[in-house]
C-alpha positions as CSV (number, residue, x, y, z in Angstrom):
1,X,0.0,0.0,-0.1
2,X,1.4,3.2,-0.7
3,X,2.6,5.8,1.9
4,X,0.4,8.2,1.4
5,X,-3.1,5.8,1.2
6,X,-2.0,4.3,4.7
7,X,-1.2,8.0,6.0
8,X,-4.7,8.8,4.9
9,X,-5.9,5.4,6.1
10,X,-4.8,5.7,10.0
11,X,-5.8,9.5,10.3
12,X,-9.4,7.8,8.7
13,X,-9.0,5.4,11.7
14,X,-7.9,7.5,14.4
15,X,-10.1,10.5,13.2
16,X,-12.9,12.0,15.6
17,X,-15.5,9.4,16.7
18,X,-19.3,10.0,15.6
19,X,-21.7,11.2,17.8
20,X,-23.8,8.6,19.2
21,X,-27.5,9.4,18.6
22,X,-29.0,10.4,21.7
23,X,-30.7,7.3,22.7
24,X,-26.6,5.0,23.3
25,X,-25.1,8.5,24.1
26,X,-25.5,8.7,28.0
27,X,-22.8,5.6,28.2
28,X,-19.4,7.0,28.9
29,X,-18.3,3.7,28.8
30,X,-14.8,2.5,26.3
31,X,-16.0,0.9,23.2
32,X,-14.8,-1.8,21.7
33,X,-13.6,0.5,19.0
34,X,-11.4,2.3,21.2
35,X,-10.2,-0.3,23.1
36,X,-9.0,-1.9,20.1
37,X,-7.1,1.0,19.2
38,X,-4.3,0.7,22.0
39,X,-3.5,-2.5,20.1
40,X,-3.8,-1.4,16.7
41,X,-6.2,-4.0,15.8
42,X,-8.9,-2.7,14.0
43,X,-12.5,-3.8,15.1
44,X,-14.9,-4.5,12.3
45,X,-18.3,-6.8,11.6
46,X,-20.3,-7.6,8.3
47,X,-22.5,-5.4,7.1
48,X,-25.8,-5.0,5.3
49,X,-26.8,-1.7,3.7
50,X,-31.1,-2.1,4.3
51,X,-30.2,-2.7,7.6
52,X,-29.0,1.0,7.9
53,X,-32.6,2.6,8.2
54,X,-32.8,0.8,11.6
55,X,-31.6,3.0,14.3
56,X,-30.4,1.1,17.0
57,X,-27.7,-0.9,14.1
58,X,-27.1,2.0,12.6
59,X,-25.7,3.7,15.7
60,X,-24.1,0.8,16.7
61,X,-22.5,0.2,13.4
62,X,-21.0,3.5,13.4
63,X,-19.9,3.7,17.3
64,X,-18.4,0.4,18.0
65,X,-16.6,-0.6,15.0
66,X,-14.0,1.0,12.7
67,X,-14.5,-1.4,9.7
68,X,-17.4,-2.5,8.0
69,X,-17.1,-5.2,5.5
70,X,-20.3,-5.8,2.8
71,X,-22.3,-9.1,3.9
72,X,-23.1,-10.2,0.7
73,X,-23.1,-6.5,-1.3
74,X,-20.1,-7.1,-2.8
75,X,-20.1,-10.9,-3.6
76,X,-20.3,-11.1,-8.0
77,X,-24.2,-12.7,-8.1
78,X,-24.6,-8.9,-6.0
79,X,-22.6,-6.7,-7.6
80,X,-22.4,-8.5,-11.4
81,X,-25.9,-8.9,-11.7
82,X,-25.9,-8.7,-15.7
83,X,-23.8,-10.1,-18.5
84,X,-21.5,-8.2,-19.7
85,X,-24.1,-6.9,-22.7
86,X,-26.0,-5.3,-20.6
87,X,-25.9,-1.9,-20.7
88,X,-26.0,-1.9,-17.2
89,X,-24.3,-4.9,-16.1
90,X,-23.2,-3.9,-12.2
91,X,-25.0,-2.5,-9.2
92,X,-23.1,-0.6,-7.2
93,X,-26.3,0.7,-5.4
94,X,-25.8,-1.3,-1.8
95,X,-22.0,-1.8,-1.7
96,X,-21.6,2.9,-2.5
97,X,-23.9,3.2,0.7
98,X,-22.1,1.1,2.8
99,X,-19.2,3.0,1.6
100,X,-21.0,5.8,2.3
101,X,-21.6,5.1,6.0
102,X,-18.1,4.4,6.8
103,X,-16.4,7.5,5.0
104,X,-19.4,9.5,7.3
105,X,-18.2,7.8,10.1
106,X,-14.2,7.6,9.7
107,X,-14.5,4.1,9.8
108,X,-12.4,1.8,6.4
109,X,-14.2,-0.4,4.7
110,X,-12.9,-3.9,4.0
111,X,-13.5,-6.1,0.8
112,X,-15.5,-9.4,0.4
113,X,-15.3,-11.2,-2.1
114,X,-14.0,-10.8,-5.8
115,X,-13.3,-14.8,-6.5
116,X,-16.0,-17.5,-4.9
117,X,-17.5,-20.7,-6.1
118,X,-21.1,-19.5,-4.2
119,X,-23.6,-16.1,-4.7
120,X,-22.9,-16.7,-9.0
121,X,-25.4,-14.9,-11.1
122,X,-27.4,-17.1,-13.6
123,X,-25.8,-15.7,-16.4
124,X,-23.0,-17.1,-15.5
125,X,-23.5,-20.3,-13.9
126,X,-25.6,-21.2,-17.1
127,X,-23.3,-19.1,-19.8
128,X,-21.7,-22.4,-21.1
129,X,-18.8,-20.5,-21.6
130,X,-15.0,-21.5,-22.3
131,X,-12.1,-21.0,-20.1
132,X,-10.9,-18.2,-22.5
133,X,-14.5,-15.9,-22.4
134,X,-14.4,-17.1,-18.7
135,X,-11.0,-15.7,-17.7
136,X,-11.8,-12.6,-19.9
137,X,-15.1,-12.1,-17.5
138,X,-13.6,-12.4,-14.4
139,X,-10.6,-10.8,-15.3
140,X,-12.4,-7.1,-16.5
141,X,-15.3,-8.1,-13.1
142,X,-11.7,-7.6,-10.7
143,X,-10.7,-5.0,-12.3
144,X,-14.1,-3.2,-12.8
145,X,-15.1,-3.7,-8.8
146,X,-11.6,-2.9,-7.5
147,X,-11.4,0.5,-9.7
148,X,-14.9,1.5,-9.0
149,X,-14.1,0.7,-4.8
150,X,-10.0,1.9,-5.5
151,X,-9.3,4.3,-2.5
152,X,-12.0,3.6,-0.4
153,X,-11.6,0.2,0.0
154,X,-8.1,-1.3,1.5
155,X,-8.3,-4.7,1.7
156,X,-10.1,-7.0,-0.3
157,X,-10.8,-11.1,0.4
158,X,-9.9,-11.9,-3.8
159,X,-10.5,-15.6,-3.2
160,X,-12.4,-17.4,-1.1
161,X,-12.9,-20.7,0.7
162,X,-10.9,-22.2,-2.7
163,X,-9.1,-25.3,-0.8
164,X,-11.3,-28.6,0.7
165,X,-11.1,-29.7,3.7
166,X,-8.5,-32.4,2.9
167,X,-6.3,-30.0,1.5
168,X,-7.4,-30.5,-2.1
169,X,-8.6,-28.3,-4.5
170,X,-12.2,-27.4,-4.3
171,X,-13.6,-28.5,-7.3
172,X,-15.3,-25.0,-8.3
173,X,-16.3,-22.9,-11.3
174,X,-13.1,-21.1,-11.5
175,X,-10.9,-24.2,-11.1
176,X,-12.1,-27.0,-13.3
177,X,-15.6,-26.1,-14.3
178,X,-14.6,-24.8,-16.8
179,X,-11.7,-23.3,-14.5
180,X,-9.8,-20.1,-16.2
181,X,-7.8,-21.7,-18.0
182,X,-4.8,-21.0,-15.8
183,X,-3.4,-24.3,-14.7
184,X,-3.8,-26.5,-12.4
185,X,-3.3,-26.6,-8.7
186,X,-3.1,-23.1,-7.2
187,X,-2.5,-21.7,-10.7
188,X,-5.6,-20.0,-10.7
189,X,-5.7,-18.5,-7.4
190,X,-2.7,-16.6,-8.7
191,X,-3.6,-15.7,-11.7
192,X,-6.2,-13.8,-9.7
193,X,-4.1,-12.1,-7.4
194,X,-2.1,-11.0,-10.3
195,X,-4.9,-9.6,-11.9
196,X,-6.5,-7.7,-8.3
197,X,-2.9,-6.0,-8.2
198,X,-3.2,-4.8,-11.2
199,X,-6.6,-3.3,-11.3
200,X,-5.5,-2.0,-7.4
201,X,-1.9,-1.4,-6.7
202,X,-2.8,0.0,-3.4
203,X,-5.3,-2.9,-2.0
204,X,-4.4,-5.0,0.0
205,X,-5.3,-8.4,-1.0
206,X,-6.0,-11.4,1.1
207,X,-6.7,-15.2,0.7
208,X,-10.1,-16.2,3.0
209,X,-11.3,-19.9,4.2
210,X,-13.1,-21.2,7.3
211,X,-12.2,-24.0,9.1
212,X,-8.3,-23.4,9.1
213,X,-8.0,-21.5,11.6
214,X,-6.1,-24.9,13.7
215,X,-3.4,-26.4,11.7
216,X,-4.6,-29.4,9.8
217,X,-4.5,-30.6,6.4
218,X,-6.6,-27.2,5.1
219,X,-4.2,-24.8,6.8
220,X,-1.3,-26.5,5.6
221,X,-2.6,-26.2,1.8
222,X,-2.9,-22.9,2.5
223,X,0.7,-22.0,3.9
224,X,2.3,-24.2,1.6
225,X,0.5,-21.9,-1.0
226,X,1.5,-19.0,0.5
227,X,5.4,-19.9,1.0
228,X,5.4,-20.5,-2.2
229,X,3.5,-17.0,-3.6
230,X,5.6,-14.8,-1.3
231,X,9.3,-16.8,-2.3
232,X,8.0,-16.0,-5.9
233,X,6.8,-12.5,-5.3
234,X,2.7,-13.7,-6.4
235,X,1.1,-10.2,-4.6
236,X,-0.5,-11.6,-1.7
237,X,-0.2,-9.5,1.8
238,X,-2.7,-11.3,3.9
239,X,-4.7,-14.4,4.9
240,X,-8.5,-14.8,6.5
241,X,-9.4,-16.7,9.0
242,X,-13.4,-16.8,8.9
243,X,-13.8,-18.4,12.8
244,X,-16.9,-19.8,12.9
245,X,-17.3,-21.3,15.7
246,X,-19.0,-23.8,18.1
247,X,-17.8,-24.1,22.1
248,X,-16.5,-27.1,21.2
249,X,-13.4,-24.7,20.4
250,X,-13.2,-23.9,23.5
251,X,-10.4,-26.5,23.8
252,X,-6.9,-25.6,25.2
253,X,-5.2,-27.4,22.2
254,X,-7.4,-26.0,19.5
255,X,-6.7,-22.8,21.1
256,X,-3.0,-23.6,20.7
257,X,-2.9,-24.8,17.6
258,X,-4.9,-22.0,16.4
259,X,-2.2,-19.6,17.9
260,X,0.9,-21.3,16.5
261,X,-1.1,-21.0,13.2
262,X,-0.9,-17.9,13.1
263,X,2.3,-17.7,14.0
264,X,3.7,-19.5,11.2
265,X,1.7,-17.8,8.7
266,X,3.1,-14.2,10.3
267,X,6.7,-15.5,10.0
268,X,6.1,-15.6,6.0
269,X,5.5,-11.5,6.5
270,X,2.2,-11.9,6.1
271,X,-0.2,-9.6,7.6
272,X,-3.6,-11.5,9.5
273,X,-7.6,-10.9,9.8
274,X,-10.1,-12.4,12.0
275,X,-12.1,-11.8,9.4
276,X,-15.9,-13.7,9.9
277,X,-15.5,-14.9,13.8
278,X,-19.2,-15.8,15.6
279,X,-19.5,-18.4,18.1
280,X,-22.9,-20.5,17.5
281,X,-24.9,-21.6,20.9
282,X,-27.7,-24.1,20.8
283,X,-29.4,-22.4,23.3
284,X,-29.2,-19.0,25.5
285,X,-28.9,-20.0,28.6
286,X,-27.3,-18.1,31.4
287,X,-24.0,-20.6,31.6
288,X,-24.5,-20.7,27.4
289,X,-23.9,-16.8,26.8
290,X,-21.2,-17.3,29.8
291,X,-19.2,-19.7,27.7
292,X,-20.1,-18.1,24.7
293,X,-18.1,-15.0,26.3
294,X,-15.2,-16.8,27.8
295,X,-14.5,-18.0,24.2
296,X,-15.2,-14.6,22.7
297,X,-12.3,-13.6,25.4
298,X,-9.7,-16.1,24.8
299,X,-10.0,-15.4,20.5
300,X,-9.8,-11.4,21.4
301,X,-6.4,-12.1,23.1
302,X,-4.8,-14.1,20.7
303,X,-5.6,-12.0,18.3
304,X,-3.4,-9.3,20.8
305,X,-0.9,-11.3,21.4
306,X,-0.3,-11.7,17.7
307,X,1.2,-8.0,16.5
308,X,0.4,-9.0,12.7
309,X,-2.9,-9.7,13.8
310,X,-4.3,-6.1,12.5
311,X,-8.2,-7.0,12.3
312,X,-10.7,-8.8,14.4
313,X,-13.7,-9.0,12.8
314,X,-17.0,-10.2,13.8
315,X,-19.9,-10.8,10.8
316,X,-22.6,-9.4,12.1
317,X,-23.2,-7.7,15.8
318,X,-26.8,-8.6,16.6
319,X,-28.3,-12.2,16.3
320,X,-31.5,-10.4,15.1
321,X,-29.7,-10.5,11.4
322,X,-27.2,-13.4,11.8
323,X,-26.7,-16.4,9.1
324,X,-26.2,-18.9,11.6
325,X,-30.5,-19.8,12.8
326,X,-30.9,-20.5,8.6
327,X,-27.5,-23.0,8.3
328,X,-27.4,-24.6,11.6
329,X,-30.4,-25.9,12.6
330,X,-31.6,-25.3,16.3
331,X,-28.6,-23.1,16.9
332,X,-27.9,-19.2,17.2
333,X,-27.2,-16.9,19.8
334,X,-23.8,-15.9,18.1
335,X,-22.8,-12.5,18.4
336,X,-21.9,-9.6,21.0
337,X,-26.2,-8.0,20.8
338,X,-28.8,-9.4,21.0
339,X,-31.8,-9.7,18.8
340,X,-33.3,-6.6,21.1
341,X,-29.8,-4.8,20.7
342,X,-29.1,-5.4,24.4
343,X,-24.9,-6.3,24.7
344,X,-24.6,-9.6,26.0
345,X,-21.8,-11.1,28.7
346,X,-19.8,-11.8,24.7
347,X,-19.0,-8.5,24.4
348,X,-17.9,-7.1,27.6
349,X,-15.3,-10.2,27.4
350,X,-14.4,-9.1,23.9
351,X,-13.8,-5.5,25.4
352,X,-12.2,-6.6,28.5
353,X,-9.9,-8.7,26.8
354,X,-9.1,-5.7,24.2
355,X,-8.0,-3.6,27.1
356,X,-5.8,-5.5,28.7
């Protein structure tokens, strides 16, 4: 990232706080945003533009977080819903609304995501394109989206979830159905990162994945790719560890493995982001919420104790708007505020860990 842009980002990040609406202004407690500053950590969350109309939602987002990331509105299907032959193939409305909110409230914006096997429009999935045609489509997409948000989005999840749990490459439209013609293995990922760097040389570029927090077959494969990329000068700036977990993760071996995993990636000279943190529960009993809070504190501490961990981001912040109940039957209560926008023990645990 260029020095001028980096300086501007830090001024934005450390700039004056937005005055909260009256309902939230009575509290003199330290916010997550303020607590994270001491460790030079950006505290973020995934957001949706349609929810900005909820006063409680927008007030918390503006006061507690220094970064936002579009939950869905910058994914391929949402931002590029029509083919390039259409007069208006792109829809930047939702993403632009989030960027405008962030700029108004002295927040930085992280982009998600340029290349993923999900959230693809029908015209692309069913278009019968050749590898060469598909490569042109993807390259144009990356260039158009990144240029649109140049100087507004400081980092991108360039490629998301490209590996299977056993470390093999996931079979996707970009890899082998039909693929983009860049060869086997991680060659297509390398090509995408080079395209992204060409589109916006100032943006930080990340690979992002789930269930790669511990040292396992998937994280080993990501590590070997990252090591190779750094050795050969492929423009990879960091790794995003999604951290969608349950209380089962509160195991000394798992937590130690996460810390060691972050350490080995940091030794490659990579920036580390916890990008999609949530801790799902099977019930909302007091003891469950207390256990969740304890684990939120431990995960936060892992980031605090690893200097290259620059971003701690939750996937949403209120149980009112969480993806968990839809995808994990019988589970929920995964975030820092409950469905009535009341702070949960998890909030206090995260703030306490950041204040140490």
